[in-house]
C-alpha positions as CSV (number, residue, x, y, z in Angstrom):
1,M,79.4,129.6,48.3
2,S,75.8,128.6,47.7
3,A,76.1,126.2,50.5
4,L,76.8,128.9,53.0
5,K,73.5,130.7,52.4
6,T,71.8,131.7,55.6
7,E,68.8,129.4,56.6
8,I,65.8,131.1,58.2
9,H,64.2,128.9,60.9
10,E,60.7,129.6,62.1
11,P,60.1,129.0,65.9
12,A,57.9,126.1,66.9
13,A,54.2,126.8,67.5
14,G,53.6,128.0,71.1
15,A,57.3,128.3,71.8
16,P,57.7,130.7,74.8
17,V,61.4,131.8,73.9
18,V,62.4,133.9,70.8
19,S,65.9,132.8,69.5
20,P,68.6,135.3,68.5
21,A,68.6,133.9,65.0
22,N,64.9,134.8,64.6
23,R,65.7,138.4,65.9
24,R,68.4,138.8,63.3
25,A,66.3,137.4,60.5
26,S,63.6,140.0,61.3
27,L,66.2,142.8,60.9
28,A,67.6,141.6,57.6
29,R,65.4,138.9,56.0
30,S,66.3,139.4,52.4
31,L,69.7,138.8,50.6
32,P,69.7,142.2,48.8
33,A,69.2,144.0,52.1
34,R,72.2,142.3,53.7
35,I,74.4,143.1,50.6
36,L,73.3,146.8,50.7
37,V,74.1,147.0,54.4
38,G,77.5,145.5,53.8
39,A,78.3,148.0,51.1
40,V,77.1,150.9,53.4
41,A,79.2,149.5,56.3
42,A,82.3,149.5,53.9
43,V,81.8,153.1,53.0
44,L,81.3,154.2,56.7
45,A,84.5,152.4,57.5
46,Y,86.3,154.2,54.8
47,L,84.9,157.5,56.2
48,L,85.8,156.6,59.7
49,R,89.4,155.8,58.6
50,S,89.6,159.2,56.9
51,L,88.6,160.9,60.1
52,I,91.1,158.9,62.2
53,V,93.9,159.7,59.7
54,H,93.1,163.4,60.1
55,F,94.1,163.1,63.7
56,T,96.7,160.4,63.8
57,G,98.4,160.6,60.3
58,P,99.1,157.8,57.9
59,L,97.7,154.3,58.8
60,P,97.8,150.9,57.1
61,P,95.2,150.8,54.4
62,F,93.0,148.0,55.8
63,L,93.2,148.8,59.6
64,V,89.6,149.8,60.0
65,F,88.1,147.5,57.3
66,M,89.0,144.2,58.8
67,P,87.0,144.7,62.1
68,T,84.1,145.9,60.0
69,V,84.2,142.6,58.0
70,I,84.1,140.6,61.2
71,L,81.4,142.5,62.8
72,V,79.2,142.6,59.7
73,A,79.7,138.8,59.1
74,L,78.8,137.9,62.6
75,S,75.7,140.1,62.5
76,L,74.3,139.5,59.0
77,G,76.0,136.5,57.6
78,V,78.5,135.5,55.0
79,W,77.1,137.5,52.0
80,A,77.2,140.8,54.0
81,G,80.8,139.9,55.1
82,L,81.9,139.2,51.6
83,T,80.1,142.5,50.3
84,V,82.2,144.5,52.9
85,T,85.3,142.7,51.9
86,F,85.0,143.4,48.1
87,V,83.7,146.9,48.6
88,S,86.5,147.7,51.0
89,A,89.1,146.3,48.5
90,L,87.8,148.5,45.8
91,L,87.7,151.6,47.9
92,V,91.3,151.0,49.1
93,D,92.5,150.3,45.5
94,Y,90.8,153.4,44.2
95,F,91.4,156.0,46.9
96,L,94.3,154.9,49.0
97,L,96.8,153.0,46.7
98,P,98.7,154.7,43.9
99,P,97.9,155.7,41.4
100,F,95.0,157.3,43.2
101,Q,91.4,157.3,41.7
102,S,92.4,154.5,39.5
103,F,91.8,150.7,40.0
104,R,95.3,150.0,38.6
105,L,97.9,149.2,41.0
106,A,101.4,150.5,40.5
107,H,103.4,148.2,42.8
108,S,103.3,144.4,43.2
109,S,103.3,144.7,47.0
110,D,100.0,146.6,46.8
111,V,98.5,143.8,44.7
112,F,99.6,141.3,47.5
113,V,98.2,143.5,50.2
114,V,94.8,143.7,48.4
115,F,94.8,140.0,47.6
116,H,95.8,139.2,51.2
117,F,93.0,141.4,52.6
118,T,90.4,139.8,50.2
119,A,91.3,136.3,51.2
120,V,91.4,137.1,54.8
121,G,87.9,138.7,54.5
122,I,86.5,135.8,52.7
123,F,88.0,133.4,55.3
124,T,86.7,135.5,58.1
125,S,83.2,135.7,56.6
126,V,83.0,132.0,56.2
127,L,84.1,131.4,59.8
128,S,81.7,134.0,61.1
129,E,78.8,132.3,59.3
130,L,79.7,129.0,60.8
131,Y,80.0,130.5,64.2
132,R,76.6,132.2,63.7
133,R,74.9,129.1,62.6
134,K,76.2,127.2,65.6
135,N,74.8,129.8,68.0
136,D,71.4,129.5,66.2
137,R,71.4,125.7,66.6
138,I,72.3,126.2,70.3
139,A,69.4,128.7,70.6
140,R,66.9,126.4,68.9
141,L,67.9,123.6,71.3
142,Q,67.6,125.9,74.3
143,T,64.0,126.9,73.0
144,A,63.1,123.3,72.7
145,E,64.4,122.5,76.2
146,A,62.4,125.4,77.6
147,V,59.2,124.2,75.9
148,R,59.8,120.6,77.3
149,A,60.4,122.0,80.8
150,E,57.3,124.0,80.6
151,R,55.2,121.0,79.5
152,L,56.8,118.9,82.3
153,I,55.9,121.5,84.9
154,T,52.4,121.6,83.6
155,A,52.0,117.9,83.8
156,E,53.4,117.9,87.4
157,H,50.8,120.7,88.4
158,A,48.1,118.6,86.9
159,A,49.1,115.5,88.9
160,A,49.4,117.6,92.1
161,N,45.9,118.9,91.6
162,V,44.5,115.4,91.0
163,R,46.3,114.2,94.4
164,L,44.8,117.3,96.2
165,E,41.3,116.5,94.9
166,D,41.7,113.0,96.1
167,Q,42.9,114.1,99.6
168,A,40.0,116.5,99.7
169,A,37.5,113.8,98.9
170,R,38.9,111.6,101.5
171,L,38.7,114.4,104.0
172,R,35.1,115.0,103.1
173,E,34.3,111.3,103.6
174,T,36.0,111.3,107.0
175,E,34.1,114.5,108.0
176,Q,30.9,113.0,106.9
177,L,31.6,109.8,108.9
178,L,32.3,111.8,112.0
179,T,29.2,114.0,111.5
180,T,27.1,110.8,111.2
181,L,28.6,109.3,114.3
182,V,27.9,112.5,116.3
183,T,24.3,112.6,115.0
184,F,23.5,109.1,116.1
185,V,25.2,109.3,119.5
186,P,22.6,108.4,122.2
187,E,23.6,111.5,124.2
188,I,22.3,115.0,123.6
189,L,25.4,117.0,122.3
190,W,25.4,120.8,122.0
191,M,27.6,123.7,121.3
192,C,27.5,127.4,122.2
193,T,29.4,130.5,121.3
194,P,31.8,132.2,124.0
195,Q,28.9,134.4,125.0
196,G,26.7,131.4,125.8
197,D,24.3,131.4,122.8
198,N,23.5,128.0,121.4
199,I,24.6,127.2,117.7
200,Y,24.2,123.5,117.5
201,F,22.2,120.5,118.9
202,N,22.6,116.9,117.6
203,Q,19.6,114.8,116.3
204,R,19.0,113.4,119.7
205,W,17.8,116.8,121.1
206,V,15.4,117.2,118.2
207,E,14.0,113.7,118.7
208,Y,13.5,114.2,122.5
209,T,12.3,117.8,122.7
210,G,10.6,118.1,119.4
211,L,12.3,121.5,118.9
212,T,14.4,122.2,115.8
213,P,17.8,123.7,115.9
214,E,16.4,126.9,114.8
215,E,13.9,127.0,117.6
216,S,16.5,126.1,120.0
217,A,19.1,128.6,118.9
218,G,20.5,131.5,121.0
219,T,18.9,131.5,124.5
220,N,16.0,129.4,123.5
221,W,17.7,126.2,124.5
222,T,16.2,126.6,128.1
223,R,12.5,126.4,126.8
224,P,12.2,122.6,127.6
225,F,13.4,123.1,131.1
226,H,11.0,122.6,134.1
227,P,9.8,125.9,135.5
228,E,11.2,125.0,138.9
229,D,14.6,124.1,137.5
230,A,15.1,126.8,134.7
231,P,16.1,129.7,136.9
232,A,18.8,127.8,138.7
233,A,20.1,126.3,135.3
234,R,20.2,129.8,133.7
235,E,21.9,131.3,136.7
236,A,24.5,128.5,136.7
237,W,25.1,129.0,133.0
238,A,25.5,132.7,133.3
239,E,28.1,132.2,136.0
240,A,30.0,129.5,134.0
241,V,30.0,131.9,130.9
242,R,31.2,134.8,133.1
243,S,33.9,132.9,134.8
244,G,34.9,130.5,132.2
245,S,34.5,127.4,134.5
246,D,32.8,124.2,133.8
247,Y,29.1,124.0,133.9
248,Q,27.0,121.2,135.6
249,V,23.4,121.1,136.6
250,E,20.7,118.5,137.0
251,A,17.3,119.6,135.6
252,R,14.1,118.2,134.2
253,L,13.5,118.5,130.5
254,R,10.2,118.3,128.8
255,G,10.0,115.7,126.1
256,A,8.0,116.0,122.8
257,G,5.2,114.1,124.4
258,G,4.9,116.6,127.5
259,D,6.6,114.2,130.0
260,Y,9.7,115.5,132.2
261,R,12.7,113.4,132.6
262,W,15.8,114.2,134.6
263,F,19.0,115.1,132.8
264,L,22.6,115.8,133.8
265,L,23.8,118.8,131.8
266,R,27.4,119.5,131.5
267,A,29.7,121.8,129.5
268,T,33.2,122.7,129.3
269,P,34.9,125.7,127.5
270,I,37.2,125.1,124.6
271,R,40.0,127.6,124.8
272,S,42.6,128.9,122.2
273,E,46.3,128.8,122.9
274,D,46.0,132.2,124.7
275,G,43.3,130.9,127.1
276,A,40.4,132.7,125.4
277,V,37.1,130.8,125.2
278,Q,36.4,129.8,121.6
279,R,33.2,127.8,122.1
280,W,31.4,125.7,124.6
281,L,30.9,122.0,124.2
282,G,28.2,120.3,126.3
283,S,26.2,117.2,126.8
284,A,22.9,116.2,128.4
285,T,22.7,112.8,129.9
286,D,19.3,111.0,130.7
287,I,19.6,110.3,134.4
288,D,16.0,109.8,135.1
289,D,16.2,106.1,135.6
290,L,19.3,106.7,137.8
291,K,17.5,109.4,139.8
292,R,14.6,107.1,140.3
293,A,17.1,104.4,141.4
294,D,18.9,106.9,143.6
295,E,15.6,107.7,145.2
296,E,14.7,104.2,145.7
297,L,18.2,103.5,147.0
298,R,17.8,106.5,149.5
299,L,14.5,105.2,150.7
300,T,16.1,101.6,150.9
301,Q,19.0,103.0,152.9
302,Q,16.8,104.8,155.3
303,R,14.7,101.7,155.9
304,F,18.0,99.7,156.1
305,E,19.4,102.1,158.6
306,M,16.2,102.2,160.6
307,A,16.1,98.5,160.6
308,I,19.7,97.8,161.5
309,R,20.5,100.8,163.9
310,P,19.0,99.2,166.9
311,T,20.5,95.7,166.3
312,P,24.2,94.5,166.6
313,V,24.3,93.5,162.9
314,S,27.5,94.7,161.0
315,V,27.6,94.9,157.1
316,F,30.8,95.3,155.1
317,N,32.1,94.8,151.6
318,Q,35.4,93.1,150.8
319,D,37.3,92.8,147.4
320,R,38.7,89.6,146.1
321,D,41.8,90.0,148.3
322,L,39.4,90.2,151.3
323,R,40.3,93.9,152.1
324,M,37.5,95.9,153.5
325,T,36.0,98.4,151.0
326,W,32.9,99.6,152.8
327,V,31.8,99.1,156.5
328,Y,28.5,100.0,158.1
329,N,27.7,99.7,161.8
330,A,31.0,98.1,162.8
331,A,30.9,95.5,165.6
332,A,31.4,96.7,169.1
333,G,35.1,97.4,169.8
334,Y,35.9,98.2,166.2
335,D,36.2,101.5,164.4
336,G,34.7,101.4,161.0
337,A,37.2,104.0,159.5
338,V,40.2,102.0,160.8
339,L,38.9,98.8,159.2
340,L,38.9,100.1,155.6
341,G,41.7,98.5,153.6
342,K,42.5,95.9,156.1
343,R,41.8,92.1,156.0
344,D,40.5,89.8,158.7
345,R,44.0,88.6,159.7
346,D,44.9,92.3,160.4
347,I,41.9,92.7,162.7
348,V,41.1,89.5,164.5
349,E,43.4,88.8,167.5
350,R,43.9,85.1,167.1
351,P,45.4,83.9,163.7
352,E,43.4,80.6,163.9
353,D,40.0,82.6,164.1
354,A,41.1,84.8,161.0
355,V,42.0,81.6,159.0
356,A,38.6,80.2,159.7
357,I,36.8,83.4,158.8
358,E,38.7,84.0,155.6
359,A,38.2,80.3,154.5
360,I,34.5,80.9,154.5
361,K,34.7,84.1,152.7
362,Q,37.1,82.5,150.1
363,R,34.8,79.7,149.5
364,A,32.0,82.2,148.7
365,I,34.4,83.7,146.0
366,E,35.3,80.4,144.6
367,T,31.9,78.8,144.5
368,G,29.9,82.0,143.8
369,E,27.5,80.7,146.5
370,L,26.2,82.4,149.7
371,Q,27.9,81.2,152.8
372,R,26.6,81.1,156.4
373,A,28.4,80.0,159.4
374,E,28.9,80.9,163.0
375,V,32.5,82.2,163.6
376,T,34.4,83.1,166.7
377,A,36.6,86.2,167.1
378,H,38.4,87.4,170.3
379,L,38.2,90.9,171.4
380,S,40.5,91.8,174.3
381,G,41.0,88.2,174.9
382,V,37.2,87.6,175.2
383,P,35.7,85.4,172.6
384,R,32.7,86.8,170.6
385,I,30.4,84.6,168.5
386,Y,29.0,85.9,165.4
387,D,26.5,84.7,162.9
388,M,28.1,85.6,159.5
389,V,26.5,85.6,156.1
390,V,28.8,85.9,153.0
391,A,27.5,86.7,149.5
392,P,29.6,87.3,146.3
393,L,29.4,90.7,144.7
394,R,29.2,90.6,140.8
395,D,29.7,93.2,138.1
396,A,27.5,93.9,135.1
397,A,29.2,91.0,133.2
398,G,28.6,88.5,136.0
399,N,32.2,88.4,137.3
400,I,32.7,88.1,141.0
401,T,34.5,91.2,142.2
402,G,34.2,90.6,146.0
403,I,32.0,89.7,148.8
404,T,29.3,91.3,151.1
405,C,29.3,90.2,154.6
406,A,26.6,90.6,157.3
407,T,27.6,89.7,160.9
408,I,25.7,89.7,164.1
409,D,27.0,89.2,167.6
410,I,25.0,86.3,168.9
411,T,27.1,85.8,172.0
412,E,24.1,86.9,174.1
413,R,21.4,86.7,171.6
414,K,22.3,83.7,169.7
415,R,18.6,82.6,169.8
416,E,17.2,85.7,168.3
417,I,16.5,84.5,164.9
418,T,14.6,87.7,164.0
419,D,17.8,89.7,164.1
420,L,19.5,87.3,161.8
421,Q,16.6,87.5,159.3
422,R,16.9,91.3,159.4
423,A,20.6,91.0,158.7
424,H,19.7,88.7,155.8
425,E,17.4,91.3,154.4
426,A,20.1,93.9,154.8
427,L,22.4,91.7,152.6
428,I,19.7,91.6,149.9
429,K,19.3,95.3,149.9
430,S,23.1,95.8,149.8
431,E,23.0,93.7,146.6
432,K,20.5,96.2,145.2
433,L,22.8,98.9,146.2
434,A,25.6,97.2,144.2
435,A,23.2,96.8,141.2
436,V,22.6,100.5,141.2
437,G,26.4,101.1,141.3
438,R,26.8,98.8,138.3
439,L,24.2,100.6,136.5
440,A,25.9,103.9,137.0
441,S,29.3,102.4,135.9
442,S,27.6,101.0,132.8
443,I,26.1,104.3,131.8
444,A,29.6,105.9,132.2
445,H,31.2,103.0,130.1
446,E,28.7,103.4,127.2
447,I,29.4,107.0,126.7
448,N,32.9,106.2,125.6
449,N,32.1,103.3,123.4
450,P,31.2,105.3,120.3
451,L,34.4,107.3,120.6
452,E,36.4,104.2,121.0
453,A,34.8,102.8,117.7
454,V,35.7,105.9,115.8
455,N,39.2,105.7,117.1
456,N,39.5,102.0,115.9
457,I,38.1,102.9,112.5
458,L,40.8,105.6,112.1
459,Y,43.4,103.1,113.2
460,L,42.4,100.6,110.6
461,A,42.3,103.1,108.0
462,R,45.7,104.5,108.8
463,T,47.4,101.0,109.0
464,S,45.8,99.8,105.8
465,P,48.3,98.9,103.1
466,E,46.2,100.7,100.6
467,C,46.3,104.0,102.4
468,P,48.5,106.6,100.8
469,E,51.2,108.2,102.7
470,S,49.7,111.6,102.1
471,V,46.5,110.6,103.9
472,I,48.2,108.9,106.9
473,E,49.2,112.2,108.2
474,F,45.6,113.5,108.0
475,L,44.4,110.3,109.7
476,L,47.1,110.9,112.4
477,M,45.7,114.4,112.9
478,A,42.1,113.0,113.0
479,E,43.2,110.5,115.8
480,E,44.8,113.4,117.8
481,E,41.6,115.5,117.3
482,L,39.6,112.4,118.5
483,Q,41.6,112.1,121.6
484,R,40.8,115.7,122.3
485,V,37.1,114.7,121.9
486,A,37.6,111.9,124.3
487,H,39.3,114.3,126.7
488,V,36.3,116.6,126.6
489,T,34.0,113.7,127.2
490,R,35.9,112.5,130.1
491,Q,35.8,116.0,131.5
492,T,32.2,116.5,131.0
493,L,31.5,113.1,132.8
494,G,33.7,114.2,135.6
495,F,36.2,111.3,135.2
496,Y,39.1,113.7,135.8
497,R,40.2,117.3,135.5
498,E,43.5,118.4,134.3
499,T,45.1,121.6,135.8
500,V,47.8,123.5,134.0
501,S,49.9,126.1,135.7
502,P,53.4,127.7,135.1
503,R,56.3,125.9,136.6
504,K,60.0,126.1,136.6
505,V,61.4,124.0,133.6
506,P,64.8,123.6,131.9
507,L,64.8,125.5,128.6
508,D,66.9,122.8,126.9
509,Q,64.2,120.2,127.5
510,I,61.6,122.4,125.9
511,L,63.9,123.0,122.8
512,D,64.7,119.3,122.6
513,S,61.1,118.2,122.7
514,A,60.1,120.8,120.0
515,A,63.1,119.4,117.8
516,D,61.9,115.9,118.2
517,L,58.4,116.9,117.1
518,H,59.9,117.8,113.7
519,R,62.6,115.1,113.5
520,R,60.9,113.3,110.7
521,K,60.3,116.5,108.6
522,A,64.0,117.4,109.1
523,V,65.0,114.1,107.9
524,E,62.8,114.3,104.9
525,R,64.2,117.7,104.0
526,K,67.8,116.6,104.7
527,A,68.0,119.5,107.0
528,I,71.0,120.0,109.5
529,V,69.4,121.0,112.9
530,R,72.3,122.5,115.1
531,K,71.6,122.7,118.8
532,Q,73.7,125.4,120.3
533,Y,72.4,125.6,123.8
534,R,73.2,124.6,127.5
535,G,71.3,122.8,130.1
536,D,71.6,125.4,132.9
537,F,68.9,127.8,131.6
538,H,65.5,127.6,133.3
539,V,62.3,129.6,132.7
540,T,58.9,129.7,134.6
541,A,56.4,128.8,132.0
542,I,53.6,126.4,130.9
543,P,55.7,123.8,129.2
544,G,53.1,122.9,126.6
545,E,52.6,126.6,125.5
546,L,56.4,127.3,125.3
547,R,56.9,124.0,123.4
548,Q,54.3,125.2,120.9
549,V,56.3,128.5,120.4
550,F,59.5,126.8,119.4
551,S,57.7,124.1,117.5
552,N,55.9,126.8,115.3
553,L,59.1,128.6,114.7
554,L,61.1,125.4,113.9
555,A,58.3,124.3,111.6
556,N,58.5,127.6,109.7
557,S,62.3,127.3,109.3
558,L,62.1,123.8,107.9
559,D,59.4,125.1,105.5
560,A,61.7,128.0,104.4
561,I,64.9,126.1,103.6
562,E,65.8,124.1,100.6
563,D,66.8,120.5,100.9
564,G,70.0,120.2,102.8
565,G,69.5,123.5,104.5
566,T,70.5,124.5,108.1
567,V,68.4,125.5,111.1
568,V,70.1,126.7,114.2
569,L,68.7,126.7,117.9
570,R,70.9,128.9,120.0
571,T,70.5,130.3,123.6
572,S,72.3,132.9,125.4
573,R,71.9,135.4,128.4
574,C,71.2,139.1,127.7
575,T,70.0,142.3,129.5
576,S,66.8,144.1,128.8
577,R,66.7,147.9,128.4
578,S,65.5,148.1,132.0
579,G,68.6,146.2,133.1
580,Q,66.7,142.9,134.0
581,P,68.4,139.6,133.1
582,H,66.9,137.7,130.2
583,L,67.3,134.6,128.2
584,R,67.5,134.9,124.5
585,V,66.5,131.9,122.2
586,I,67.3,132.3,118.5
587,V,65.8,130.1,115.8
588,A,67.6,130.8,112.6
589,D,67.8,129.3,109.1
590,N,69.3,129.8,105.7
591,G,66.1,129.7,103.8
592,S,64.5,132.1,101.2
593,G,64.1,135.0,103.8
594,I,61.1,137.3,104.5
595,S,60.7,140.5,102.6
596,P,60.4,143.8,104.6
597,E,56.8,144.3,103.5
598,I,55.8,140.8,104.9
599,Q,57.7,141.2,108.0
600,E,55.6,144.2,109.1
601,R,52.5,141.8,109.1
602,I,53.7,138.3,110.0
603,F,52.4,138.6,113.6
604,E,49.0,139.8,112.4
605,P,46.1,137.2,113.0
606,L,44.9,135.6,109.8
607,F,47.8,136.8,107.7
608,T,49.7,134.1,105.9
609,T,51.9,133.6,102.8
610,K,51.1,129.8,102.8
611,V,48.0,130.1,100.8
612,A,47.4,126.4,100.6
613,T,48.3,125.3,104.1
614,G,48.6,128.3,106.4
615,S,45.9,129.4,108.8
616,G,47.5,132.8,109.6
617,L,47.3,132.1,113.3
618,G,50.7,130.4,114.0
619,L,53.0,133.5,114.6
620,W,50.1,135.4,116.1
621,V,49.7,132.7,118.7
622,V,53.4,132.6,119.3
623,R,53.5,136.2,120.2
624,Q,50.5,135.9,122.4
625,I,52.1,133.1,124.3
626,V,55.5,135.0,124.6
627,D,53.8,138.1,125.8
628,K,51.9,136.0,128.4
629,H,55.2,134.7,129.7
630,G,56.6,138.2,130.1
631,G,58.8,137.9,127.1
632,S,59.2,139.3,123.6
633,I,59.8,138.2,120.0
634,A,61.6,139.9,117.1
635,V,62.4,138.8,113.6
636,R,65.5,139.6,111.3
637,S,65.5,138.4,107.8
638,R,67.4,138.9,104.4
639,T,66.2,137.6,101.0
640,A,69.6,137.8,99.3
641,G,73.3,138.0,99.8
642,P,75.7,135.7,101.8
643,Y,73.6,136.0,105.0
644,Q,70.3,135.1,103.4
645,G,67.8,133.6,105.8
646,T,65.6,134.4,108.8
647,S,66.2,134.6,112.6
648,F,63.5,134.7,115.2
649,V,64.7,136.1,118.6
650,V,62.6,135.2,121.6
651,T,63.6,136.7,125.0
652,L,62.2,135.4,128.3
653,P,62.9,136.3,131.9
654,D,66.1,134.6,133.3
655,L,65.4,132.8,136.5
656,N,68.9,131.7,137.0
657,D,70.0,134.9,138.5
658,G,67.0,135.1,140.8
């Protein structure tokens, strides 16, 4: 029996779980206490039996005692079970078996009954002890497993923190690089609030004007403007801020040395998804040299026109295919506007004349040398003789892009050499005009070079084998943002202007494009995206904004589901309360669901449950866009049960019935 003594096991230090064995040991830690409890249990069983007999009549002597033995042995161990067994046997022998109040047994059957109960009690106590010890071992194993799991989670959290710190460091390095590039861009760059108050100038502004950013803040950025230009610049700026339109003025700015130079100032509003102006981004380009060149060109052109107007000299430019690109003072019998885009073979009546003329011009392109010759061209069957001078046109790199031609009708005035010299002077002045054009082209080109360099750096970083996957996504985002910067630059330089207006679009195409945007994420999550919609539903909307609505809702659903979860995109027709036909789009998932408390606030700006990644603007922007398109959005969600998950319901006006 000594081998069956109950062992008391102390829990491991720092263990978060208390085992059942430890709780029982705290209740009955000493052997005498357990024996005492066993004896009391036997007496209580005897009293309970006496009470039951009072109501039911005679019962077998050990009917109540055996359950007591099992219960006490399971709870307190073998010694308590043996105590109940022996005390119960003595109580039955003394009080219930004849002769009563005596330990002597009158019948051999009673001896067998007592012996049988005692043997069964001993056997039951031993089995209960073994069962109890097995449960204790299981509890200890569970406790150890819980400790290991907790340590593993702690280690994973530590590793995640290290990765996040590394990513933050890389982002800081990228931000510092972009800040440095903006600082050393040769253009003056600036930023204003939606109300038009300045909040940023790059280093180029400080170097040129001598004003610090603090001295230029607010409305003080007009201080360096020339007094004659400041009123018009301020008025144009106030109108741009009021209307939200692009800003563009030419004004003279005073430098740190007191000299004025001409600048082209441009600004464009940066808008939020709902169209509200968030900030203004602007640039100031030094065009003083260009203005001087323009003035010189204007004077040159005036002199050129004054010199050539009274003469029969015609001047025109042609590209490498010998198509007319510019015509001044077309020869008699020709319309300059009609000549644009045509070649000599399309103009000259006789093919042989056109072949001879084009051969001279082609020789100028091939050799890069000026050509001069007398050519004949028939007009209404009458031959006209022209003295033609052909010179190649070159770009900034020296490549030949076309030719400049000067012709004079010398049929009647062939001997007038003076007119020919004037035509030659006109040719030289035309080359100066081309040089000014190349200068303007070079300035526009250089504006985009720094942005292209940044884009190349980001590409090299993203395609580097050493670049972690977690950083690639951020680099892709940086590339996208850089494209936006390039877009703004092109807008401010006047390269192009993009207009966006609502149009009728198929709803299924919008949903397909939104799903394609998150295809990779769905594959990584092993998610099932079910498309339950038809192709005959149309809405009038701005496609990019509507795509953003469903892309945002789909992204939230993919974040909410577990791996292997399901997201459903479904469309149907419905009728509003006013009886108007609408289209219903449902984005549903079987994720964790949204509690009622959070549902009340999910459309509030800056409210988010994604502490680490959320901005709190996604669903707010979604509602703004849906309202803007005359629709509505609602949410239904359950956090438990067979229908756990979330459904966003977007309704939009139905154009198919209109």
